[in-house]
mmCIF file of the C-alpha atoms, coordinates in Angstrom:
data_MODEL
# 
_entry.id   MODEL 
# 
loop_
_atom_site.group_PDB 
_atom_site.id 
_atom_site.type_symbol 
_atom_site.label_atom_id 
_atom_site.label_alt_id 
_atom_site.label_comp_id 
_atom_site.label_asym_id 
_atom_site.label_entity_id 
_atom_site.label_seq_id 
_atom_site.pdbx_PDB_ins_code 
_atom_site.Cartn_x 
_atom_site.Cartn_y 
_atom_site.Cartn_z 
_atom_site.occupancy 
_atom_site.B_iso_or_equiv 
_atom_site.pdbx_formal_charge 
_atom_site.auth_seq_id 
_atom_site.auth_comp_id 
_atom_site.auth_asym_id 
_atom_site.auth_atom_id 
_atom_site.pdbx_PDB_model_num 
ATOM 1  C CA . UNK A 1 1  ? 128.963 89.890  137.982 1.00 0.00 ? 1  UNK A CA 1 
ATOM 2  C CA . UNK A 1 2  ? 128.649 93.162  136.451 1.00 0.00 ? 2  UNK A CA 1 
ATOM 3  C CA . UNK A 1 3  ? 128.753 91.568  133.096 1.00 0.00 ? 3  UNK A CA 1 
ATOM 4  C CA . UNK A 1 4  ? 125.456 89.536  134.206 1.00 0.00 ? 4  UNK A CA 1 
ATOM 5  C CA . UNK A 1 5  ? 123.568 92.250  135.633 1.00 0.00 ? 5  UNK A CA 1 
ATOM 6  C CA . UNK A 1 6  ? 124.101 94.318  132.324 1.00 0.00 ? 6  UNK A CA 1 
ATOM 7  C CA . UNK A 1 7  ? 123.241 91.086  130.410 1.00 0.00 ? 7  UNK A CA 1 
ATOM 8  C CA . UNK A 1 8  ? 120.124 90.670  132.156 1.00 0.00 ? 8  UNK A CA 1 
ATOM 9  C CA . UNK A 1 9  ? 119.110 94.486  132.126 1.00 0.00 ? 9  UNK A CA 1 
ATOM 10 C CA . UNK A 1 10 ? 119.465 94.291  128.017 1.00 0.00 ? 10 UNK A CA 1 
ATOM 11 C CA . UNK A 1 11 ? 117.373 91.419  128.081 1.00 0.00 ? 11 UNK A CA 1 
ATOM 12 C CA . UNK A 1 12 ? 114.647 92.992  130.044 1.00 0.00 ? 12 UNK A CA 1 
ATOM 13 C CA . UNK A 1 13 ? 114.323 96.039  127.834 1.00 0.00 ? 13 UNK A CA 1 
ATOM 14 C CA . UNK A 1 14 ? 114.436 94.439  124.782 1.00 0.00 ? 14 UNK A CA 1 
ATOM 15 C CA . UNK A 1 15 ? 111.346 92.311  125.801 1.00 0.00 ? 15 UNK A CA 1 
ATOM 16 C CA . UNK A 1 16 ? 109.421 95.908  127.250 1.00 0.00 ? 16 UNK A CA 1 
ATOM 17 C CA . UNK A 1 17 ? 110.168 97.377  123.682 1.00 0.00 ? 17 UNK A CA 1 
ATOM 18 C CA . UNK A 1 18 ? 109.068 94.697  121.792 1.00 0.00 ? 18 UNK A CA 1 
ATOM 19 C CA . UNK A 1 19 ? 105.742 94.229  123.913 1.00 0.00 ? 19 UNK A CA 1 
ATOM 20 C CA . UNK A 1 20 ? 104.980 98.287  123.487 1.00 0.00 ? 20 UNK A CA 1 
ATOM 21 C CA . UNK A 1 21 ? 104.888 97.735  119.791 1.00 0.00 ? 21 UNK A CA 1 
ATOM 22 C CA . UNK A 1 22 ? 102.281 94.868  119.855 1.00 0.00 ? 22 UNK A CA 1 
ATOM 23 C CA . UNK A 1 23 ? 98.693  95.996  119.415 1.00 0.00 ? 23 UNK A CA 1 
ATOM 24 C CA . UNK A 1 24 ? 95.774  93.988  118.938 1.00 0.00 ? 24 UNK A CA 1 
ATOM 25 C CA . UNK A 1 25 ? 92.809  95.214  116.598 1.00 0.00 ? 25 UNK A CA 1 
ATOM 26 C CA . UNK A 1 26 ? 89.268  93.724  115.954 1.00 0.00 ? 26 UNK A CA 1 
ATOM 27 C CA . UNK A 1 27 ? 86.616  93.756  113.340 1.00 0.00 ? 27 UNK A CA 1 
ATOM 28 C CA . UNK A 1 28 ? 82.837  92.368  113.112 1.00 0.00 ? 28 UNK A CA 1 
ATOM 29 C CA . UNK A 1 29 ? 81.388  91.764  109.715 1.00 0.00 ? 29 UNK A CA 1 
ATOM 30 C CA . UNK A 1 30 ? 78.733  89.685  107.656 1.00 0.00 ? 30 UNK A CA 1 
ATOM 31 C CA . UNK A 1 31 ? 81.607  88.062  105.328 1.00 0.00 ? 31 UNK A CA 1 
ATOM 32 C CA . UNK A 1 32 ? 85.180  87.438  105.999 1.00 0.00 ? 32 UNK A CA 1 
ATOM 33 C CA . UNK A 1 33 ? 86.153  89.730  103.440 1.00 0.00 ? 33 UNK A CA 1 
ATOM 34 C CA . UNK A 1 34 ? 84.263  92.701  105.289 1.00 0.00 ? 34 UNK A CA 1 
ATOM 35 C CA . UNK A 1 35 ? 86.089  91.791  108.296 1.00 0.00 ? 35 UNK A CA 1 
ATOM 36 C CA . UNK A 1 36 ? 89.598  91.506  106.799 1.00 0.00 ? 36 UNK A CA 1 
ATOM 37 C CA . UNK A 1 37 ? 88.670  95.001  105.002 1.00 0.00 ? 37 UNK A CA 1 
ATOM 38 C CA . UNK A 1 38 ? 87.985  96.676  108.330 1.00 0.00 ? 38 UNK A CA 1 
ATOM 39 C CA . UNK A 1 39 ? 91.299  94.910  109.749 1.00 0.00 ? 39 UNK A CA 1 
ATOM 40 C CA . UNK A 1 40 ? 93.310  96.724  106.637 1.00 0.00 ? 40 UNK A CA 1 
ATOM 41 C CA . UNK A 1 41 ? 91.737  100.002 106.967 1.00 0.00 ? 41 UNK A CA 1 
ATOM 42 C CA . UNK A 1 42 ? 92.644  99.976  110.866 1.00 0.00 ? 42 UNK A CA 1 
ATOM 43 C CA . UNK A 1 43 ? 95.946  98.893  110.118 1.00 0.00 ? 43 UNK A CA 1 
ATOM 44 C CA . UNK A 1 44 ? 96.386  101.475 107.481 1.00 0.00 ? 44 UNK A CA 1 
ATOM 45 C CA . UNK A 1 45 ? 95.502  104.322 109.604 1.00 0.00 ? 45 UNK A CA 1 
ATOM 46 C CA . UNK A 1 46 ? 98.001  103.149 112.097 1.00 0.00 ? 46 UNK A CA 1 
ATOM 47 C CA . UNK A 1 47 ? 100.657 103.054 109.351 1.00 0.00 ? 47 UNK A CA 1 
ATOM 48 C CA . UNK A 1 48 ? 100.940 99.178  110.001 1.00 0.00 ? 48 UNK A CA 1 
ATOM 49 C CA . UNK A 1 49 ? 100.861 95.884  108.618 1.00 0.00 ? 49 UNK A CA 1 
ATOM 50 C CA . UNK A 1 50 ? 98.784  93.313  110.012 1.00 0.00 ? 50 UNK A CA 1 
ATOM 51 C CA . UNK A 1 51 ? 98.678  89.457  110.819 1.00 0.00 ? 51 UNK A CA 1 
ATOM 52 C CA . UNK A 1 52 ? 95.285  87.460  111.423 1.00 0.00 ? 52 UNK A CA 1 
ATOM 53 C CA . UNK A 1 53 ? 95.781  86.063  114.543 1.00 0.00 ? 53 UNK A CA 1 
ATOM 54 C CA . UNK A 1 54 ? 91.642  84.376  114.594 1.00 0.00 ? 54 UNK A CA 1 
ATOM 55 C CA . UNK A 1 55 ? 88.932  84.565  112.995 1.00 0.00 ? 55 UNK A CA 1 
ATOM 56 C CA . UNK A 1 56 ? 85.697  83.143  113.864 1.00 0.00 ? 56 UNK A CA 1 
ATOM 57 C CA . UNK A 1 57 ? 82.211  82.737  111.874 1.00 0.00 ? 57 UNK A CA 1 
ATOM 58 C CA . UNK A 1 58 ? 79.032  82.596  113.541 1.00 0.00 ? 58 UNK A CA 1 
ATOM 59 C CA . UNK A 1 59 ? 75.985  84.580  112.505 1.00 0.00 ? 59 UNK A CA 1 
ATOM 60 C CA . UNK A 1 60 ? 78.853  87.175  112.224 1.00 0.00 ? 60 UNK A CA 1 
ATOM 61 C CA . UNK A 1 61 ? 82.296  86.993  111.496 1.00 0.00 ? 61 UNK A CA 1 
ATOM 62 C CA . UNK A 1 62 ? 84.779  88.139  114.302 1.00 0.00 ? 62 UNK A CA 1 
ATOM 63 C CA . UNK A 1 63 ? 88.575  88.484  113.552 1.00 0.00 ? 63 UNK A CA 1 
ATOM 64 C CA . UNK A 1 64 ? 91.135  89.795  115.308 1.00 0.00 ? 64 UNK A CA 1 
ATOM 65 C CA . UNK A 1 65 ? 94.591  90.834  114.150 1.00 0.00 ? 65 UNK A CA 1 
ATOM 66 C CA . UNK A 1 66 ? 97.835  91.799  115.500 1.00 0.00 ? 66 UNK A CA 1 
ATOM 67 C CA . UNK A 1 67 ? 99.511  95.134  113.842 1.00 0.00 ? 67 UNK A CA 1 
ATOM 68 C CA . UNK A 1 68 ? 103.260 94.597  112.945 1.00 0.00 ? 68 UNK A CA 1 
ATOM 69 C CA . UNK A 1 69 ? 105.369 97.759  112.470 1.00 0.00 ? 69 UNK A CA 1 
# 
């Protein structure tokens, strides 16, 4: 029983620590290149990489990205 409790505690802590690093950033610009440049600049300020998770182009481009450590 002690092993199960320890296992559950380790799993819970690993989920909490990985969730604490996830951060989402957004940018709005008139072009895809402009929005990605803003995302790249924000990621650089955070000393992180980034992964674009969505982009929407209507009258303007709205882009969302997740920072990666």
